[in-house]
C-alpha positions in Angstrom: 3.0 -14.1 -53.5 6.4 -12.6 -52.8 5.2 -10.3 -50.3 2.9 -12.8 -48.0 6.5 -14.5 -48.3 7.9 -11.7 -46.6 5.4 -11.9 -44.9 5.9 -14.8 -43.8 9.7 -14.8 -43.0 9.2 -11.9 -40.7 7.0 -13.4 -38.2 9.3 -16.4 -38.3 12.0 -14.2 -37.6 10.1 -12.1 -34.9 9.1 -15.7 -33.3 12.2 -16.5 -32.7 13.6 -13.7 -31.8 11.3 -14.3 -28.7 11.9 -17.2 -28.5 15.7 -16.9 -28.4 15.8 -14.4 -25.1 13.4 -16.2 -22.9 16.1 -18.8 -22.8 18.4 -17.3 -22.5 17.0 -15.0 -19.2 14.7 -18.3 -18.4 11.6 -17.0 -18.3 8.7 -17.3 -19.5 6.9 -14.0 -22.4 3.7 -13.3 -21.3 1.5 -14.9 -24.4 -2.2 -12.6 -23.3 -2.5 -9.1 -23.8 -3.0 -6.8 -21.2 -6.4 -4.8 -20.2 -7.3 -1.3 -20.1 -8.4 -0.1 -16.8 -11.5 1.4 -17.4 -13.6 3.0 -14.4 -15.6 5.1 -14.5 -14.3 8.2 -12.6 -11.3 9.0 -15.8 -8.3 6.7 -14.9 -6.1 10.0 -14.5 -8.3 11.2 -12.2 -8.4 8.2 -9.3 -6.1 7.4 -6.7 -7.4 5.1 -5.0 -10.2 2.4 -5.6 -10.6 -1.0 -3.5 -10.0 -4.2 -5.6 -14.1 -5.0 -5.5 -14.6 -1.7 -6.8 -17.3 -0.4 -4.4 -15.0 2.5 -3.1 -13.0 4.8 -5.5 -11.2 8.1 -4.2 -10.4 10.8 -7.1 -9.1 14.6 -7.4 -10.8 16.9 -9.7 -9.0 19.4 -10.6 -9.4 21.6 -8.7 -6.8 20.1 -5.6 -10.0 18.5 -4.2 -9.6 14.9 -2.9 -13.2 12.9 -3.5 -14.4 9.3 -1.6 -17.1 8.1 -3.5 -19.0 5.0 -2.3 -22.4 3.7 -2.3 -23.5 6.9 -4.4 -21.8 9.3 -2.4 -19.9 11.2 -2.8 -17.5 13.1 0.0 -15.6 15.3 0.0 -12.3 15.0 2.5 -9.7 17.4 1.5 -9.4 21.1 0.4 -6.5 21.4 -2.6 -5.7 24.4 -5.0 -4.9 22.9 -9.0 -1.1 22.2 -8.4 -2.2 20.2 -5.1 -1.9 16.0 -6.0 -2.2 13.3 -4.1 -1.5 9.7 -3.6 -2.9 7.1 -1.8 -1.4 3.5 0.1 -3.0 0.5 1.9 -2.6 -2.7 3.0 -3.3 -6.3 3.1 -4.2 -5.6 6.0 -7.0 -2.8 5.0 -7.9 -0.8 8.4 -6.2 2.4 7.5 -5.2 5.0 4.6 -2.9 7.0 4.0 -3.0 10.0 1.8 0.3 12.2 1.0 -0.7 15.7 -0.2 1.4 17.7 -3.0 1.0 20.8 -2.8 3.2 22.4 -5.8 2.6 18.8 -8.4 4.5 20.3 -11.8 5.1 23.7 -10.3 8.4 23.2 -8.1 10.2 19.1 -9.6 12.0 17.9 -6.2 13.5 15.0 -5.6 13.4 15.7 -2.1 9.7 17.2 -1.5 7.6 17.4 1.8 4.1 16.2 1.4 1.8 16.6 3.4 1.1 13.0 5.1 -2.6 12.0 6.0 -4.8 9.7 8.2 -7.8 8.1 7.2 -9.7 4.9 8.2 -10.4 2.4 5.3 -13.0 3.6 3.8 -14.5 6.6 4.6 -13.0 10.2 4.3 -12.5 11.6 7.3 -8.2 12.7 6.6 -6.1 13.6 10.2 -3.1 15.3 9.6 0.0 13.6 10.6 2.5 15.8 9.0 5.7 16.9 6.3 8.0 14.3 4.8 8.6 11.5 2.1 8.6 8.0 1.7 5.3 7.1 4.1 5.1 3.3 4.7 2.1 1.5 6.9 3.0 -1.4 9.4 1.9 -3.8 11.8 -0.9 -4.6 10.9 -2.2 -0.3 9.8 -0.8 -0.3 13.9 1.9 1.9 12.9 3.0 4.7 10.3 6.4 5.7 9.4 8.1 9.0 6.6 11.3 9.9 6.6 12.3 13.8 6.4 14.9 13.7 4.6 16.7 17.3 5.1 17.2 16.3 9.5 17.4 12.2 8.3 15.2 12.1 10.6 12.7 8.6 9.7 9.2 9.1 11.9 7.6 6.8 14.1 3.7 7.8 14.9 0.9 5.1 16.5 -2.1 5.6 13.7 -4.4 5.2 16.9 -2.9 6.7 19.4 -1.4 9.3 19.0 1.6 10.1 22.5 3.1 6.6 21.0 5.6 7.7 18.1 9.3 7.6 18.5 12.2 8.5 15.2 14.9 6.8 14.2 18.2 8.8 13.3 20.3 8.3 9.9 23.5 8.9 8.3 23.2 8.6 4.5 25.2 11.8 4.8 27.0 10.9 1.3 24.0 11.3 -1.1 21.5 13.5 0.2 19.2 11.4 -2.1 19.4 8.3 -0.6 15.8 7.3 1.0 16.0 4.5 3.2 14.1 1.4 3.4 12.0 0.7 6.4 10.3 -2.6 7.3 8.6 -2.4 11.9 8.3 -6.6 12.9 6.6 -5.3 15.7 6.6 -2.7 18.4 9.7 -3.3 19.8 11.6 -4.0 16.6 12.1 -1.7 13.6 14.7 -3.0 10.3 16.0 -0.2 8.2 19.1 1.0 6.3 21.7 3.2 6.4 24.0 4.6 4.0 27.9 4.3 5.2 30.2 7.5 4.4 31.5 5.8 1.5 28.1 5.2 -0.4 27.4 1.6 0.8 24.6 1.0 2.1 24.0 -1.2 5.2 20.7 -2.6 7.4 20.0 -2.3 10.8 18.1 -3.6 13.2 16.7 -0.6 16.0 14.9 -2.0 19.2 12.4 0.8 20.4 13.1 -0.8 24.4 16.5 -0.2 24.1 16.4 2.8 22.1 19.6 1.1 19.9 20.4 0.5 16.2 22.6 -2.4 15.7 24.4 -2.8 12.0 23.2 -6.9 11.6 23.9 -7.0 7.2 26.0 -5.1 4.7 25.9 -4.4 1.5 29.8 -5.1 -0.6 29.8 -2.2 -3.6 29.0 1.1 -3.4 27.2 0.2 -6.8 23.9 -1.5 -5.0 21.1 -0.2 -3.4 19.2 -2.5 -1.1 15.6 -2.9 -0.8 13.2 -4.5 1.7 9.9 -6.2 1.6 8.3 -7.9 4.5 5.5 -10.5 4.5 4.0 -10.7 8.0 6.4 -14.5 8.0 9.5 -13.1 5.6 11.5 -10.5 4.9 12.9 -10.0 1.4 16.1 -8.0 1.0 17.1 -7.6 -2.2 20.4 -6.4 -4.3 19.6 -4.8 -6.4 23.2 -2.9 -9.0 22.6 0.4 -10.0 22.2 0.6 -14.1 25.6 -0.5 -16.8 27.3 -0.1 -12.9 26.1 -2.1 -11.2 27.6 -5.8 -9.6 24.1 -8.0 -10.7 21.0 -8.3 -8.6 20.4 -12.1 -5.8 17.2 -11.8 -3.7 17.8 -13.2 -0.2 15.2 -14.5 2.1 14.8 -14.7 6.3 12.5 -15.6 8.8 12.3 -12.2 11.7 13.0 -14.7 14.3 15.6 -15.1 12.5 16.7 -11.9 12.0 18.2 -10.6 15.3 21.7 -13.3 14.1 20.7 -13.1 11.0 21.4 -16.8 10.2 19.7 -19.3 7.5 19.7 -16.3 5.1 18.5 -18.3 1.8 19.4 -17.3 -1.9 16.6 -17.1 -3.7 17.8 -15.0 -6.6 20.7 -13.9 -8.6 21.0 -12.4 -11.9 24.3 -10.8 -13.3 23.0 -8.1 -15.4 21.0 -5.3 -13.1 17.3 -5.3 -12.1 15.1 -2.0 -11.6 14.3 -4.3 -8.6 10.6 -2.7 -7.2 9.6 -5.6 -4.7 5.9 -6.8 -4.5 5.7 -9.2 -1.5 1.8 -9.1 -1.2 1.2 -12.3 -2.3 2.3 -15.9 0.0 4.1 -17.8 -2.7 5.5 -14.9 -5.2 7.6 -11.8 -5.1 7.1 -9.3 -8.3 9.5 -7.3 -9.3 10.8 -5.1 -12.1 13.6 -7.4 -13.4 16.0 -7.1 -16.9 15.6 -9.6 -19.7 17.8 -8.5 -21.9 21.1 -9.7 -23.3 23.1 -7.2 -21.7 23.1 -4.1 -19.0 23.8 -2.1 -21.8 20.7 -3.4 -23.8 18.5 -3.2 -21.4 15.0 -5.0 -21.6 13.3 -4.6 -18.4 9.8 -5.7 -17.3 7.8 -7.5 -14.5 8.4 -10.9 -13.7 6.0 -13.1 -11.0 8.8 -15.5 -9.0 7.8 -18.6 -7.4 9.8 -18.2 -3.9 9.3 -21.8 -3.3 10.5 -23.4 -7.2 12.7 -20.7 -7.8 10.9 -19.7 -11.4 9.4 -17.2 -13.0 6.7 -15.8 -15.7 7.0 -12.4 -17.5 3.9 -11.0 -17.9 4.3 -7.0 -19.3 5.9 -7.1 -22.8 6.3 -2.8 -22.6 10.5 -3.6 -22.9 11.0 -0.8 -20.4 8.3 -1.6 -17.6 10.1 -0.6 -14.2 7.3 0.1 -11.8 4.3 -2.0 -10.4 1.5 -0.4 -8.7 0.2 -2.3 -6.0 -3.8 -0.9 -5.4 -5.3 -3.0 -2.9 -4.0 -5.8 -4.7 -4.7 -5.3 -8.3 -1.2 -4.6 -10.1 -1.0 -2.2 -12.4 1.0 -0.6 -14.7 1.7 2.9 -16.8 2.8 3.0 -20.2 2.7 4.9 -22.5 -0.2 7.4 -21.7 -2.4 4.3 -20.2 -2.5 2.1 -17.4 -3.0 -1.1 -17.9 -4.1 -4.4 -15.2 -1.3 -6.8 -14.8 -3.3 -9.5 -11.9 -6.5 -8.4 -10.1 -9.7 -7.2 -11.0 -10.4 -5.1 -14.3 -14.2 -4.8 -14.8 -14.2 -1.5 -12.2 -16.4 0.2 -14.4 -19.7 -1.8 -14.2 -19.8 -2.5 -11.0 -22.9 -0.8 -9.4 -24.3 0.0 -12.2 -27.9 -0.9 -12.7 -28.6 -3.2 -15.5 -31.2 -1.9 -18.2 -34.5 -3.6 -18.0 -36.4 -5.8 -19.7 -37.4 -4.7 -23.1 -41.6 -3.9 -22.2 -41.4 -2.9 -18.7 -40.6 0.6 -17.5 -38.3 2.4 -14.3 
């Protein structure tokens, strides 16, 4: 009886602690347990899987990158044991970017260059573009950008017409590990971030027609970083303080047509705590990012939240206390935790897609 009473008291106190954190942050904790991602391939081999599960890009231990589709397996790239691939897509679903790291787990560098390839969505032919990092697709997958931290140049190349290309030279001499954020509004205008001599980050607008950049927005503290997320309709500017030293967090919204004069900017979110950020704005009405829902910066608890842009409300989607990254795999949101991949939002039936049903009793194959 005493043991049951202690157990009951423990459950009540645990529930109260969760409510206290929820009330303090204004967030609502997720109630349902997250589903672990399962697929026909081993999860640690998968590099990209379409949201309907019919296309799977995966790598073998030998370093090969392969495409499995419609019961066929096609080779995309050959490699070696030290190779590792990353595949990036967008909602346009026209192109995919393949990053090939030739020294994975053998040479550690935050500025390591990777081989960059472009493939058509759902196909296997890979065209090599160059070497760099932070590759991104823009403008309905018509343009690709990537960055070289050694010469501090952002490269732009058209994904269909390789003759169309240009570049932007940035400053960022204060921090050799700085990686610019890049957003392309159209074929003429690009928004990107840069760092001045004091280590403060600013937001610039580059016009390809004139070849000039103009400072549009600047952070007030060198202990904050600036993050961009573009939906095609709105630009979200995230200001996230560095852990322990930063001044807090804020997210602002501005229409692209207002950006040239930088008018009518709206602050949609603020926090006294330093959030990791890493925003995802794939869905029209919601922002997803990693938020510090702890009591203080020293006692940080990091979880993924879904932020309602109109209602200015948030919902906590995870419960592991240390989630700082959200993986967007063709609209399916994933997190990695303790060696497992969990589905935060989206299809969770990858393992059983395209599997032939077992015959009924008495039937033959």
